[in-house]
C-alpha positions in Angstrom: 228.1 69.5 58.6 227.6 65.7 58.8 224.3 64.4 57.5 221.8 63.0 60.0 220.9 59.3 59.8 217.7 60.1 57.8 219.8 62.0 55.2 218.6 65.5 56.2 220.7 68.2 57.6 220.0 69.6 61.1 218.3 73.0 60.9 219.8 75.7 63.0 217.5 77.7 65.2 216.2 81.0 63.9 218.6 83.9 64.7 221.7 81.8 64.2 224.2 84.1 62.5 227.6 83.6 60.9 230.3 85.9 59.5 233.1 85.0 57.2 235.9 86.9 55.5 236.0 86.7 51.7 239.2 86.5 49.7 238.7 90.2 48.9 239.1 91.0 52.6 235.5 92.1 53.0 233.1 90.4 55.4 229.9 88.5 54.6 227.1 87.9 57.0 224.2 85.4 57.0 221.5 84.4 59.4 218.8 81.8 59.8 215.4 83.5 59.4 212.0 82.9 60.8 211.3 80.7 57.9 214.2 78.4 58.9 216.3 79.2 55.9 219.6 80.9 55.9 219.7 84.3 54.4 222.8 86.2 53.3 223.1 90.0 53.7 222.5 91.7 50.4 225.8 93.6 50.7 229.2 92.8 52.1 230.9 94.8 54.9 234.2 96.6 55.4 234.8 95.1 58.9 233.6 92.2 61.0 232.0 94.7 63.4 229.8 96.0 60.6 228.7 92.5 59.7 228.0 91.8 63.4 225.9 94.9 63.6 223.8 93.7 60.6 223.2 90.4 62.4 222.2 92.1 65.6 219.7 94.2 63.6 218.2 91.0 62.1 217.8 89.5 65.6 216.2 92.6 66.9 213.7 92.5 64.0 212.8 88.9 64.9 212.3 89.8 68.5 209.9 92.6 67.8 208.1 90.9 65.0 209.2 93.0 62.0 211.6 90.7 60.4 211.5 90.1 56.7 213.9 88.3 54.3 216.8 90.6 53.7 216.3 90.3 49.9 212.7 91.7 50.3 213.9 94.5 52.6 216.6 95.4 50.0 213.9 95.7 47.4 211.7 97.8 49.7 214.5 100.2 50.7 214.4 103.0 53.2 211.5 105.3 54.1 213.2 108.0 52.0 213.5 105.7 49.0 209.8 104.9 49.1 208.7 108.5 49.9 210.1 109.7 46.6 208.7 106.7 44.7 205.3 107.5 46.2 205.4 111.2 45.4 206.3 110.3 41.8 203.0 108.4 41.5 200.8 111.3 42.7 200.3 112.7 39.3 196.6 113.5 39.9 197.3 116.0 42.7 197.2 119.8 42.4 200.7 121.3 42.4 200.0 123.0 45.8 199.0 119.7 47.4 202.0 117.9 46.0 204.2 120.7 47.3 202.6 120.4 50.8 203.3 116.6 50.8 206.9 117.2 49.8 207.3 119.9 52.5 205.9 117.6 55.2 208.3 114.8 54.1 211.4 117.0 53.7 210.8 119.1 56.9 209.3 116.7 59.4 209.3 113.0 58.3 212.5 112.2 56.5 215.0 114.0 58.8 214.1 111.4 61.5 212.7 108.4 59.6 214.3 108.7 56.2 217.2 106.3 56.9 214.9 103.7 58.5 214.2 100.6 56.5 210.6 100.7 55.5 209.9 97.2 56.7 211.3 98.1 60.1 208.8 100.8 60.9 206.7 99.9 63.9 203.9 101.7 65.8 206.5 102.4 68.6 208.8 104.1 66.1 205.9 106.2 64.8 204.9 107.2 68.3 208.4 108.3 69.2 208.6 110.3 66.0 205.2 111.9 66.7 206.3 112.9 70.2 209.5 114.4 68.9 207.4 116.8 66.7 206.3 118.7 69.8 203.2 120.7 70.2 204.4 124.2 69.1 202.8 123.8 65.7 199.9 121.3 66.1 198.4 121.9 62.6 201.8 121.2 60.9 202.3 118.1 63.1 198.9 116.8 62.2 199.4 117.5 58.5 202.8 115.7 58.5 201.3 112.7 60.3 198.5 112.5 57.8 201.0 112.6 54.9 203.0 109.8 56.5 199.9 107.8 57.1 198.7 108.2 53.5 202.2 107.2 52.2 202.3 104.1 54.4 198.7 103.1 53.3 200.1 103.0 49.8 203.0 100.9 51.0 200.5 98.4 52.4 198.6 98.4 49.1 202.0 97.8 47.3 202.4 94.7 49.7 205.6 96.2 51.1 204.1 96.4 54.6 201.7 94.0 56.2 199.9 96.8 58.1 200.2 100.5 58.6 202.1 101.4 61.7 200.5 104.8 62.0 197.9 104.1 64.7 197.8 107.1 66.9 194.1 108.0 67.4 193.3 111.6 66.5 196.8 112.4 65.4 195.6 113.7 62.0 193.4 116.3 63.7 194.7 119.3 65.4 193.0 121.5 67.9 193.6 125.0 66.9 195.5 127.0 69.4 194.5 130.2 67.6 191.1 131.1 69.0 190.2 134.5 67.6 187.2 136.6 68.6 185.2 137.2 65.4 185.3 140.8 64.2 182.3 142.9 65.0 180.5 145.0 62.4 182.1 148.1 63.8 185.5 146.6 63.5 184.8 145.5 59.9 183.7 149.1 59.2 186.9 150.5 60.8 189.1 148.2 58.8 187.2 149.1 55.6 187.8 152.8 56.2 191.5 152.2 56.9 192.2 150.1 53.8 193.2 151.7 50.5 190.1 152.1 48.3 191.0 149.4 45.8 191.0 146.7 48.6 187.8 147.8 50.5 185.4 145.7 48.4 187.7 142.7 48.8 187.6 143.0 52.6 183.8 143.2 52.6 183.4 140.2 50.3 185.7 138.2 52.5 183.9 139.2 55.7 180.3 138.9 54.5 180.5 136.2 51.7 183.0 133.9 53.3 185.4 133.3 50.5 189.0 132.1 50.9 191.9 134.2 49.7 192.5 132.0 46.6 188.8 132.1 45.7 188.7 135.9 46.1 191.8 136.6 43.9 190.5 134.4 41.1 187.1 136.1 40.9 186.4 137.8 37.6 183.9 140.3 36.4 181.8 137.5 34.8 181.5 135.8 38.2 179.5 138.7 39.6 175.8 139.4 38.9 174.5 142.4 40.8 171.3 142.7 38.9 169.8 139.2 39.2 166.1 139.2 40.1 166.8 136.8 43.0 169.4 139.1 44.4 173.1 139.9 43.8 175.2 136.8 43.5 178.8 135.8 43.0 179.7 132.4 41.5 182.7 130.6 42.9 184.0 128.3 40.2 187.8 128.4 40.5 190.6 129.2 42.9 194.3 130.2 42.5 197.3 129.1 44.4 200.9 130.2 44.1 203.3 127.3 43.5 207.0 127.4 42.6 206.8 131.2 41.9 203.8 131.0 39.5 200.1 131.2 39.9 198.1 128.0 39.2 194.3 128.3 38.6 192.3 125.2 39.4 189.1 124.1 41.1 188.2 125.3 44.6 189.6 123.4 47.6 186.7 120.9 47.7 183.6 119.9 45.6 181.5 122.0 48.1 183.7 125.0 47.2 182.0 125.2 43.8 179.0 127.3 44.8 176.8 130.4 44.3 177.0 132.9 47.1 174.4 135.6 47.8 175.9 139.1 48.2 174.3 141.0 51.1 172.5 144.2 49.8 174.7 146.5 51.9 177.8 145.2 50.2 176.5 145.7 46.6 177.3 149.4 46.4 180.9 148.8 47.3 181.3 146.1 44.7 179.5 148.2 42.0 181.9 151.1 42.7 184.9 148.7 42.6 183.8 147.3 39.2 183.5 150.8 37.8 186.9 152.0 39.1 189.3 149.1 39.3 188.1 146.3 37.0 188.5 145.8 33.3 185.5 145.6 31.0 186.0 142.1 29.8 184.2 139.3 31.5 187.5 137.6 32.2 189.0 140.7 33.9 190.2 139.9 37.5 188.0 141.4 40.2 190.9 141.9 42.6 194.0 142.0 40.5 197.6 143.1 41.3 197.7 146.9 41.5 200.7 147.1 39.1 199.3 144.7 36.5 195.5 144.1 36.1 196.2 140.8 34.3 198.2 139.4 37.3 196.8 137.9 40.5 197.1 139.7 43.7 199.7 138.3 46.0 199.2 137.5 49.7 202.2 139.6 50.6 200.7 142.7 48.9 197.4 142.3 50.7 199.2 141.8 54.0 200.9 145.2 53.7 197.6 147.0 53.6 195.6 144.6 55.9 197.9 144.7 58.9 197.7 148.5 59.3 193.9 148.3 58.8 193.5 145.7 61.5 195.7 147.8 63.8 193.5 150.8 63.2 190.5 148.7 64.2 192.1 147.7 67.4 192.4 144.1 66.2 196.1 143.3 65.7 195.3 139.6 66.4 193.1 139.2 63.4 194.3 137.2 60.4 192.7 137.6 57.0 191.4 134.1 57.2 189.7 135.0 60.4 187.3 137.3 58.5 185.5 134.1 57.2 184.0 132.7 60.5 181.8 135.6 61.3 179.4 134.4 64.0 178.5 137.1 66.4 178.0 140.1 64.0 174.5 141.1 64.7 172.3 141.6 61.6 170.5 144.6 63.2 173.8 146.4 63.6 174.7 145.8 60.0 171.4 147.2 58.8 171.8 150.3 61.0 175.3 150.9 59.8 174.6 150.4 56.1 171.0 151.7 56.0 169.6 148.4 54.8 166.2 147.1 55.9 166.3 144.1 53.6 165.3 140.7 54.9 167.9 139.2 52.6 170.8 140.5 54.7 172.5 137.4 56.1 171.9 136.9 59.8 174.9 137.0 62.1 175.3 135.1 65.3 173.0 132.2 64.3 175.8 129.7 63.9 175.5 129.7 60.2 178.3 129.4 57.6 178.2 131.3 54.4 176.7 128.5 52.5 173.8 128.1 55.0 173.1 131.8 55.1 172.8 131.9 51.3 170.6 128.8 50.9 167.5 130.8 50.5 168.7 132.3 47.2 171.2 129.8 45.9 168.7 127.7 43.9 167.2 130.8 42.3 170.7 132.2 41.5 171.8 129.1 39.8 168.9 129.5 37.3 170.4 132.8 36.2 172.2 133.0 32.9 175.9 133.7 32.1 177.4 131.5 34.8 180.8 131.4 33.1 183.1 134.5 33.2 184.0 133.6 29.6 180.4 133.3 28.5 
């Protein structure tokens, strides 16, 4: 190119591309970027058509405002490249949470977005991906979107993206399509009668104390105090999850999950009988262990085998174990009549209260009790 009169070279307009064949027979492509400088593709190409495709992609990026110097894009890599780098940094997560992130990425995000260059992600691409997820599993879709958004927030912090392209309002929240009528006291009683004896107390604690499955199966003898002056209480301090074929004990799902829960008086006899019959004498003995090995945690599949027939017997084949927790609608008067309790400490039903609210009148007194650790 001939120099201009002032000694400078004429700058080509952005988007001007060129291809040339190298002595090796491969093709090299270069383009003038938005910065006015010529940038060479970080790799060479087998054919001129491949080189032209690269140039076309660069022009497309400029038109939609996502262009970045090819050398920077090469360092950033694809969505899949960054996804596994991001997962490797999440050393503070519980194993179950990390497994859920990996599941979201492997099953929903990477099959569609994995080969996309991270720098080329746009809100439009994210919206198309989200729409492709369908609405058959809204909770799984919302969870996957939240995982992707968290990952791309990290990419912004790493200065690999200027802004997070996940901008769909409300996409991280899913309206549950499973609207289950709460079990009545009569239905709880029917399920209790249909369950094998070793699982009856567990069903009552789930229904009346509002514990999650992982909290129930990690309860130990030392977490239960049936003789406290303030009323019977159980202390939720840990939870267990199954990950990669093994059980991992950790903190409850949230900080609020560490709590003391009042045990309704009508449930106390069932727990007392369960302790006498099925639980070891040590404070660290599991309250609801595996039937075959009292040192092992009860599996979800084992519970399902006995719970499904019980719910069928109660005329509630739609009920899931988790549905035992939201118990609005069970009248306290019916519970007293069924269980012969006249105590005012029996938690009220149908008042729109969660388990923590129902127990607030005794929690402070229970926390002053001694022996709060199952190992103490």
